[in-house]
C-alpha positions as CSV (number, residue, x, y, z in Angstrom):
1,M,215.0,206.5,132.6
2,I,214.1,210.2,133.0
3,P,214.9,212.0,136.3
4,L,211.6,213.2,137.8
5,R,213.0,216.7,138.4
6,A,213.6,217.0,134.6
7,Q,210.0,216.3,133.6
8,G,208.3,219.4,135.2
9,I,208.6,221.7,132.2
10,F,207.2,219.1,129.8
11,W,204.3,218.1,131.9
12,T,203.4,221.7,132.6
13,A,203.4,222.5,128.9
14,L,201.4,219.4,128.1
15,L,198.7,220.0,130.7
16,L,198.4,223.6,129.4
17,G,197.9,222.1,125.9
18,L,195.2,219.8,127.2
19,T,193.1,222.7,128.4
20,L,192.5,223.4,124.7
21,L,190.7,220.1,124.5
22,S,187.3,219.2,126.0
23,G,185.4,216.5,127.7
24,C,186.9,213.0,128.0
25,A,189.8,213.9,125.8
26,V,191.1,216.1,128.6
27,Q,190.7,213.3,131.2
28,R,192.4,210.7,128.9
29,G,195.1,213.1,127.9
30,Y,195.9,213.9,131.5
31,E,196.0,210.2,132.3
32,A,198.3,209.5,129.3
33,A,200.7,212.1,130.7
34,L,200.6,210.3,134.1
35,V,201.1,206.9,132.4
36,L,204.1,208.1,130.3
37,A,205.7,209.7,133.3
38,D,205.3,206.4,135.2
39,I,206.8,204.4,132.4
40,A,209.8,206.8,132.4
41,A,210.1,206.6,136.2
42,G,210.2,202.8,136.3
43,N,210.2,201.7,140.0
44,R,210.7,205.2,141.2
45,P,207.9,207.4,142.7
46,S,205.5,209.1,140.3
47,R,202.2,210.8,140.4
48,L,200.4,207.8,138.9
49,K,201.7,205.6,141.8
50,E,200.5,208.2,144.3
51,C,196.9,208.5,142.9
52,T,196.1,204.9,141.9
53,P,195.6,201.7,144.1
54,E,198.4,199.2,144.1
55,A,198.2,196.6,141.2
56,E,198.3,192.9,142.1
57,R,200.7,190.5,140.4
58,I,199.7,186.9,140.5
59,G,202.0,184.1,139.3
60,F,200.5,180.9,138.1
61,P,200.9,177.9,135.7
62,L,199.0,178.7,132.5
63,V,197.8,175.5,130.9
64,T,196.6,175.5,127.3
65,A,195.4,172.6,125.2
66,A,198.9,172.0,123.9
67,R,201.3,173.6,126.4
68,T,201.9,174.8,130.0
69,F,203.7,178.1,130.7
70,A,204.6,180.0,133.8
71,A,202.7,183.3,133.7
72,D,202.0,186.5,135.6
73,L,198.6,188.2,135.8
74,Y,198.5,191.9,136.7
75,L,195.2,193.0,138.1
76,P,194.2,196.7,138.6
77,G,193.4,197.9,142.1
78,E,190.2,199.4,140.6
79,R,187.7,198.3,137.9
80,S,189.4,197.2,134.8
81,R,188.6,198.7,131.4
82,A,190.5,196.5,128.9
83,T,192.6,193.4,128.7
84,V,196.0,192.9,127.0
85,L,198.4,190.0,126.4
86,L,202.0,191.3,126.9
87,I,204.7,189.3,125.1
88,P,208.3,189.9,126.2
89,G,211.0,190.1,123.6
90,A,214.1,187.9,123.6
91,A,215.4,188.5,127.1
92,E,217.0,186.0,129.5
93,E,214.9,187.2,132.5
94,G,211.7,186.7,130.5
95,K,208.5,187.8,132.3
96,D,210.7,188.7,135.4
97,D,212.7,191.4,133.6
98,P,212.5,194.4,136.0
99,R,211.7,196.8,133.1
100,L,208.9,194.5,131.9
101,V,207.5,194.1,135.4
102,A,207.4,197.9,135.8
103,F,205.8,198.4,132.4
104,A,203.1,195.7,133.1
105,T,202.4,197.3,136.5
106,T,202.0,200.7,134.9
107,L,199.4,199.2,132.5
108,A,197.6,197.7,135.4
109,R,197.5,201.1,137.1
110,A,195.9,202.4,133.9
111,R,193.2,199.8,134.4
112,F,194.3,197.1,132.0
113,I,194.2,193.5,133.0
114,V,197.7,192.3,131.8
115,L,198.7,188.7,131.1
116,V,202.4,188.0,130.7
117,P,203.4,184.5,129.7
118,D,206.9,183.1,130.0
119,F,208.0,181.4,126.7
120,P,211.2,179.3,127.4
121,S,212.5,179.9,123.9
122,L,212.5,183.7,124.4
123,R,214.3,183.3,127.7
124,D,216.9,181.3,125.8
125,L,217.0,184.1,123.2
126,R,215.5,181.8,120.5
127,V,212.8,183.6,118.6
128,N,211.3,181.1,116.2
129,S,208.2,180.2,114.2
130,G,207.0,178.1,117.1
131,N,206.3,181.3,119.0
132,I,203.4,182.0,116.6
133,G,201.5,179.0,117.9
134,E,202.4,179.8,121.5
135,V,201.0,183.4,121.2
136,S,197.8,182.0,119.6
137,D,197.3,179.4,122.3
138,V,197.8,181.8,125.2
139,F,195.6,184.5,123.6
140,S,192.8,181.9,123.1
141,W,193.2,180.9,126.7
142,L,192.9,184.5,127.8
143,V,189.8,185.5,125.8
144,A,188.0,182.3,126.8
145,R,187.8,183.5,130.4
146,R,185.1,186.1,130.8
147,A,186.3,187.1,134.2
148,L,189.5,188.4,132.4
149,A,188.1,189.3,128.9
150,P,184.3,189.9,129.4
151,R,183.7,190.6,125.7
152,R,186.1,187.7,124.6
153,R,188.4,190.2,123.0
154,A,191.8,191.7,124.0
155,G,194.8,193.5,122.7
156,I,198.4,192.3,122.4
157,I,201.6,194.3,123.2
158,A,204.9,193.1,121.8
159,F,208.5,194.3,121.7
160,S,211.3,194.0,119.2
161,Y,211.6,190.6,117.5
162,A,208.5,189.3,119.2
163,V,206.4,191.7,117.0
164,G,206.7,189.3,114.0
165,P,205.3,186.2,115.7
166,V,202.6,188.3,117.3
167,V,201.4,189.8,114.0
168,L,201.5,186.4,112.4
169,A,199.5,184.8,115.3
170,A,197.0,187.6,115.1
171,M,196.3,186.8,111.4
172,H,195.3,183.2,112.2
173,P,191.6,182.6,111.6
174,S,191.1,181.2,115.1
175,I,191.8,184.5,116.9
176,R,192.0,187.3,114.3
177,D,188.5,188.6,115.0
178,R,189.2,188.7,118.7
179,V,192.5,190.7,118.6
180,R,191.3,194.3,119.0
181,F,194.7,196.0,118.6
182,I,198.4,195.4,118.7
183,L,200.9,197.8,120.2
184,A,204.2,197.0,118.6
185,V,207.3,198.7,120.0
186,G,210.5,198.5,118.0
187,G,209.3,195.8,115.6
188,Y,210.2,194.7,112.1
189,Y,208.7,194.2,108.7
190,N,211.4,192.8,106.4
191,L,213.5,190.3,108.3
192,P,216.3,189.9,105.7
193,Q,216.8,193.7,105.8
194,V,217.0,193.6,109.6
195,L,219.7,190.8,109.3
196,T,221.6,193.0,106.9
197,F,221.5,195.9,109.3
198,F,222.7,194.1,112.4
199,T,225.6,192.5,110.5
200,T,226.7,195.5,108.3
201,G,225.0,198.5,109.9
202,Y,223.3,199.4,106.6
203,F,219.6,200.1,106.2
204,Q,217.4,201.8,103.7
205,K,215.5,205.0,104.4
206,D,213.6,206.9,101.7
207,G,215.1,204.7,99.1
208,R,218.7,205.5,100.1
209,W,221.2,203.4,102.0
210,R,222.1,204.8,105.4
211,H,224.6,203.5,108.0
212,R,224.4,203.4,111.8
213,T,226.6,201.3,114.1
214,P,224.3,198.4,115.1
215,N,224.1,196.9,118.5
216,A,225.9,193.5,118.0
217,Y,223.6,192.0,120.6
218,G,221.0,191.5,117.9
219,K,223.1,189.2,115.7
220,W,224.3,187.0,118.5
221,V,220.7,186.6,119.6
222,F,220.1,185.4,116.0
223,V,223.0,182.9,116.3
224,R,221.6,181.6,119.7
225,G,218.2,181.2,118.1
226,N,219.5,179.1,115.2
227,V,222.3,176.9,116.4
228,G,219.9,174.1,117.0
229,R,219.1,174.0,113.3
230,L,222.6,173.0,112.3
231,S,223.2,169.3,111.6
232,D,226.7,169.2,112.9
233,P,226.7,168.8,116.7
234,R,230.3,170.2,117.0
235,D,229.3,173.3,115.1
236,R,226.2,173.7,117.2
237,K,228.3,173.6,120.4
238,I,231.0,176.0,119.1
239,L,228.5,178.6,117.8
240,R,226.5,178.4,121.0
241,A,229.8,179.1,122.9
242,M,230.5,182.0,120.6
243,A,227.0,183.5,121.1
244,D,227.2,183.1,124.9
245,R,230.7,184.7,125.0
246,K,229.5,187.7,122.9
247,I,226.3,188.2,124.8
248,R,228.3,188.4,128.0
249,D,230.9,190.7,126.5
250,L,230.5,192.1,123.0
251,A,234.2,192.9,122.9
252,A,235.2,189.3,123.5
253,P,237.5,187.7,120.8
254,L,236.3,184.6,118.9
255,K,239.3,183.6,116.8
256,D,240.0,180.5,118.9
257,L,236.5,179.2,118.4
258,A,236.1,180.3,114.7
259,E,239.2,178.2,113.8
260,K,237.4,175.0,115.0
261,L,234.2,175.4,112.9
262,G,233.2,172.9,110.2
263,P,231.8,173.8,106.8
264,E,228.3,174.4,108.0
265,G,229.3,176.5,111.0
266,R,231.7,178.6,108.8
267,R,228.8,179.6,106.6
268,V,226.9,180.9,109.6
269,Y,230.0,182.7,110.9
270,A,230.8,184.2,107.5
271,F,227.4,185.8,107.4
272,I,227.6,187.1,111.0
273,A,231.2,188.4,110.7
274,N,230.5,190.2,107.4
275,T,230.3,194.0,107.3
276,D,230.1,194.5,103.5
277,R,226.5,195.4,102.5
278,K,227.1,194.1,98.9
279,R,228.0,190.7,100.2
280,A,225.2,190.4,102.7
281,S,222.5,188.9,100.5
282,T,224.9,186.3,99.0
283,L,226.1,185.2,102.4
284,M,222.6,185.1,103.7
285,A,221.5,182.8,100.8
286,A,224.3,180.4,101.7
287,L,223.0,179.9,105.3
288,P,221.9,176.3,106.1
289,E,218.4,175.6,104.7
290,P,216.7,175.2,108.1
291,I,217.8,178.7,109.0
292,L,216.5,180.1,105.7
293,R,213.1,178.4,106.3
294,Q,212.9,180.2,109.7
295,I,213.7,183.5,108.1
296,E,211.0,182.9,105.5
297,A,208.5,181.9,108.2
298,L,209.0,184.9,110.4
299,N,209.4,187.5,107.6
300,L,206.3,189.8,107.4
301,A,207.2,191.3,104.0
302,N,206.2,188.1,102.2
303,K,202.8,187.6,104.1
304,K,199.3,188.6,103.2
305,L,198.9,191.3,105.8
306,H,195.4,192.1,104.6
307,E,194.4,189.1,106.7
308,L,195.3,191.1,109.8
309,H,192.1,192.6,111.3
310,A,193.6,194.2,114.4
311,R,194.3,197.9,114.6
312,M,198.0,198.7,115.1
313,I,199.9,201.2,117.2
314,L,203.5,201.3,116.0
315,V,206.1,202.9,118.2
316,H,209.7,203.0,117.2
317,G,212.9,204.8,118.4
318,I,214.5,206.8,115.6
319,D,217.9,206.0,117.1
320,D,217.1,202.3,117.7
321,D,220.4,200.4,117.1
322,I,218.9,196.9,117.0
323,I,216.0,197.2,114.6
324,P,216.0,200.5,112.5
325,S,212.9,202.6,112.6
326,P,212.2,202.4,108.8
327,Q,211.0,198.9,109.5
328,S,208.0,200.2,111.4
329,I,207.5,202.8,108.7
330,A,207.4,200.0,106.1
331,L,205.0,197.9,108.2
332,A,202.6,200.9,108.5
333,K,202.7,201.4,104.7
334,A,202.0,197.7,104.1
335,L,198.8,197.7,106.1
336,R,195.4,198.9,105.0
337,K,194.9,202.6,105.0
338,G,193.9,203.8,108.5
339,Q,194.8,200.5,110.1
340,A,198.0,201.7,111.7
341,R,199.1,204.7,113.7
342,L,202.9,205.3,113.7
343,F,204.8,207.2,116.3
344,L,208.6,207.8,116.0
345,A,210.7,209.3,118.7
346,N,214.3,209.7,119.7
347,G,215.3,208.4,123.1
348,L,213.3,205.2,122.8
349,N,215.5,202.2,122.6
350,H,213.2,199.2,123.1
351,M,212.3,199.2,126.8
352,D,214.5,202.2,127.8
353,V,212.8,205.6,127.7
354,E,214.9,208.7,127.6
355,P,213.1,211.1,125.2
356,G,213.7,214.8,124.6
357,F,211.0,217.4,124.9
358,F,209.3,217.0,121.5
359,D,209.8,213.2,121.6
360,K,207.9,213.1,124.9
361,W,205.0,214.8,123.1
362,R,205.1,212.0,120.4
363,L,205.2,209.3,123.0
364,W,202.4,210.9,124.9
365,R,200.3,210.7,121.7
366,A,201.2,207.0,121.5
367,V,200.1,206.4,125.1
368,D,196.9,208.3,124.5
369,A,196.2,206.1,121.4
370,L,196.7,203.0,123.7
371,L,194.3,204.4,126.4
372,A,191.7,205.2,123.7
373,E,191.6,201.5,122.9
374,R,189.9,201.0,126.3
375,R,186.8,202.8,125.0
376,R,186.4,200.9,121.8
């Protein structure tokens, strides 16, 4: 997060720049500056907190036709101007993650009604194709309530690995004409390429292979999400223990557990432990068939993205060490011309915001694009 005393120069320069604009653009631009500063401040004081009424957070059981979820509803302290469904990424605290709560509260201060469901699989770090139906069900529940979505339309905001299921849900005929926009932060396009990155550190940018040390958390989330698809109960137990150990401490040794794996488990571990880019595709192809089916189901690169009607605001940290930023670049290129706006900035690592001067400007533009969706 950014110390408030370090923000003065940027906000002064930004507000001076806004004087070159006119009408509602000035008002929205000023508000975007306040919103971005509040996101950076987290739970600390900010100008937005001082000048807007307190938002209300209401917890309740959300019952759809097929499922029941715990959920939080964030209501602005003044008249709302738009509605969003906010989907957390894979995080053990789910909707109660303090960073997510702070972000949802900021959105409510910006006069969004915000619905945050708790998907048990995401709390258990298991992103899977079942999340597509969950997103669709919850969105349908939201837009069916005119008190929350008067025009029966809303936007969706998603982070990291949750971006894939959200995009796929938004393409479904039952809701695709009601999803106004998607704000995707740190998302992916080609899932096999992401898996190659978080095992080997290699990714492609401008047609060339680049290397960055990946955050190993990503690959152990992948293991946690797929252990249930192995047929051998012993391998499932061992790989789950491996993932739990690494998620608690990425430096923890695994040799004692790896030696106990059976044939199926060894194929998974061989892929996860590999650091050779040239072997990655072969080892991935050797993964158990149920895991390969999930990769296929959640991959966006093999889908008919022309069926997506929603506008997209893509935000990605250039220095993201879980999902590299060329993934959002590729997603923007795969969409129809003019459908997506792309904002890249250093200092944005998923929910953590620590940008430099010019990166704040880029993120301000992204927030301004989000606020503009309230007028559409």
